[in-house]
C-alpha positions in Angstrom: -12.0 14.9 -5.3 -8.5 13.8 -4.0 -7.4 10.3 -3.3 -5.4 10.1 0.1 -4.0 7.2 2.1 -3.3 6.2 5.7 -1.3 3.1 6.8 -2.3 0.8 9.8 -0.1 -2.0 11.3 -2.8 -4.8 12.2 -2.4 -8.0 14.1 -4.1 -11.0 12.3 -4.6 -14.3 14.3 -3.3 -17.8 13.0 -6.5 -18.2 10.9 -6.1 -14.4 9.4 -2.5 -15.1 8.7 -2.9 -18.2 6.8 -5.6 -16.5 4.5 -3.6 -13.6 4.0 -0.8 -15.9 2.8 -3.2 -17.8 0.6 -3.9 -14.7 -1.1 -0.3 -13.4 -1.6 0.3 -16.8 -3.3 -3.0 -16.7 -5.6 -1.9 -13.0 -6.6 1.5 -14.0 -7.3 0.2 -17.0 -9.6 -2.3 -14.8 -11.6 0.7 -12.4 -12.1 3.0 -15.1 -13.2 0.5 -16.9 -15.5 -0.6 -13.9 -17.2 2.9 -12.6 -17.8 4.2 -15.8 -19.2 0.9 -16.1 -21.5 1.7 -12.7 -22.8 5.4 -13.6 -23.2 4.3 -17.0 -25.3 1.9 -15.2 -27.3 4.3 -12.7 -28.3 6.8 -15.3 -29.5 4.2 -17.1 -31.5 3.1 -13.9 -33.3 5.1 -11.1 -32.8 2.6 -8.5 -34.7 -0.1 -9.8 -32.1 -2.0 -6.8 -30.6 -1.1 -6.5 -26.8 -4.2 -7.7 -24.4 -5.6 -4.8 -22.5 -7.0 -5.2 -18.9 -10.4 -6.4 -20.0 -9.1 -9.1 -22.2 -6.9 -10.4 -19.2 -10.1 -10.2 -17.1 -11.7 -12.8 -19.5 -8.5 -15.0 -19.3 -8.9 -15.1 -15.5 -12.2 -16.6 -15.5 -10.6 -19.6 -17.6 -7.5 -19.7 -15.3 -10.0 -20.0 -12.2 -11.3 -23.2 -14.0 -7.8 -24.5 -14.3 -6.8 -23.8 -11.0 -9.9 -24.0 -8.7 -7.8 -23.1 -5.4 -7.5 -19.6 -7.1 -11.3 -19.0 -5.5 -9.7 -19.2 -2.2 -8.4 -15.7 -2.7 -10.4 -12.3 -2.6 -11.9 -11.7 -6.2 -11.3 -8.4 -6.6 -7.8 -8.9 -5.6 -6.9 -11.0 -8.5 -8.6 -8.6 -10.7 -6.2 -5.8 -9.3 -3.3 -8.2 -10.3 -4.5 -7.8 -14.1 -4.8 -3.8 -13.7 -1.2 -3.6 -12.4 0.1 -6.0 -15.2 -1.5 -3.9 -17.5 -0.2 -0.8 -16.0 3.5 -2.4 -16.2 3.1 -3.1 -19.6 1.7 0.3 -20.6 4.6 2.0 -18.7 7.2 -0.6 -20.7 5.6 0.5 -24.2 5.4 4.1 -23.4 9.3 3.8 -22.5 9.0 4.9 -18.9 12.4 5.3 -17.6 11.2 4.1 -14.2 10.0 0.9 -15.6 11.5 -2.0 -17.5 9.9 -5.1 -18.8 7.6 -6.7 -16.1 9.4 -9.5 -14.1 8.0 -12.6 -12.7 7.3 -12.8 -9.0 9.0 -15.0 -6.6 7.8 -16.6 -3.3 11.1 -16.3 -1.7 10.3 -12.3 -1.5 10.1 -11.3 2.2 7.7 -8.4 1.1 4.4 -9.5 -0.2 1.0 -7.9 -1.1 -2.3 -7.7 -2.7 -5.0 -5.0 -3.2 -8.4 -5.2 -2.7 -11.3 -2.9 -3.9 -14.3 -1.6 -1.9 -17.4 -3.7 -2.8 -20.4 -3.9 -0.9 -19.0 -2.3 2.5 -16.2 -5.1 2.5 -13.8 -2.6 4.0 -14.6 -0.6 7.1 -13.3 1.1 10.2 -15.3 -0.5 12.9 -13.9 1.3 15.8 -10.8 2.8 16.9 -8.8 -0.6 17.4 -10.6 -2.9 14.8 -11.1 -2.6 10.9 -12.8 -5.2 8.6 -11.2 -6.6 5.9 -12.3 -8.6 2.7 -11.8 -12.6 3.7 -10.5 -11.7 7.0 -13.2 -10.1 8.8 -12.6 -8.0 12.1 -8.7 -7.8 12.8 -7.1 -5.6 15.5 -5.0 -2.9 15.3 -3.4 -0.6 17.8 -3.2 3.0 16.9 -3.0 4.8 13.6 -3.8 7.8 11.8 -7.5 7.5 10.2 -8.7 9.8 7.4 -12.2 10.5 6.6 -13.5 9.8 3.3 -14.8 7.3 0.8 -12.8 4.1 1.1 -11.6 3.1 -2.4 -9.3 0.0 -1.9 -6.9 -1.4 0.6 -3.2 -3.1 0.1 -2.3 -5.7 2.7 1.3 -6.1 2.9 4.1 -8.1 5.1 7.5 -7.1 5.4 10.5 -9.2 6.2 10.1 -8.7 9.9 6.8 -10.5 9.8 4.6 -7.1 10.4 1.5 -6.7 8.9 0.1 -3.6 7.3 -3.0 -2.3 5.6 -2.8 0.8 3.6 -6.2 2.4 3.0 -7.0 4.4 0.1 -9.9 7.1 0.6 -11.7 9.5 -1.6 -12.0 12.9 0.2 -12.9 16.5 -0.8 -10.2 18.9 -2.3 -9.5 20.9 0.9 -7.3 23.5 -1.3 -7.7 27.0 0.3 -8.6 29.9 -1.9 -5.8 32.3 -2.9 -5.9 35.5 -1.0 -3.3 37.3 -3.3 -1.4 38.5 -0.2 2.1 37.7 0.9 4.0 37.2 4.2 7.6 37.2 5.1 8.9 34.7 7.8 12.2 35.3 9.7 13.8 32.5 11.5 15.4 33.3 15.0 17.2 32.1 18.0 14.7 33.7 20.6 11.7 32.4 18.6 11.2 29.6 15.9 9.8 32.1 13.4 8.5 35.5 13.3 6.2 36.7 10.5 6.0 39.9 8.9 2.4 40.5 10.4 3.8 40.2 14.0 2.9 36.6 14.9 5.9 34.3 16.8 6.3 30.6 17.1 8.0 30.0 20.0 11.0 27.3 20.0 10.2 23.9 21.3 12.4 23.2 24.2 12.6 19.3 25.0 13.2 18.4 28.9 16.7 17.2 29.8 14.9 14.0 31.4 13.4 13.5 27.9 16.6 13.9 26.4 18.0 11.3 28.7 15.3 8.7 27.7 15.9 9.6 24.1 19.5 8.5 24.1 18.4 5.2 25.9 15.9 4.7 23.1 18.4 5.5 20.2 21.2 3.0 21.7 18.4 0.3 22.2 17.3 0.9 18.5 20.9 0.7 17.2 21.6 -2.8 19.0 18.3 -4.0 17.8 19.3 -2.9 14.4 22.6 -4.7 14.6 21.0 -7.8 15.9 18.7 -8.0 13.0 21.5 -7.5 10.4 23.1 -10.6 12.1 
């Protein structure tokens, strides 16, 4: 089995946006609290063993008692925070070149996200324009590439332009083709895009002049919007 992901831009209503940002805040608080506890624990006893994912999950229950408003968040998303923090520590201890010591997260960051696990059909593509998300219910999306397979998780995110996206992780069958132990040569040409040694030809795609003109208009419009966005 292989894991693949596809991303959709969706359009939540006001109530759904509020719930999304509540979840962002809860996930951020859990990350910062757990990270701070690990730091303080190390300061008190440098020989103390590192707390793994399951030990942190036990601590999460106590944290919910201390901060009851954490229950407003989708529960599996907070468990995922523990998993991500554990993974960050493991990478640090293994001297990964890509990761330093885990950092605290700020609410001032314009890019926020949280991840929910698939449980009891809480994540589902309803039709071509609606998706069911945990704690949000049905959410509208315009268009997107949808992959078939068993849904494993969804990551809800927002960027600096206030655009909301859902990245859905699915489990599908391995579609690796069997090796034929044959080879083929490919020649790139001017009249044809590619010609293979077995005689197959791929024609060059020609774009209509009218479309080229429209493309230039779109590119100028994109450039102006980009400059305005930077200002």
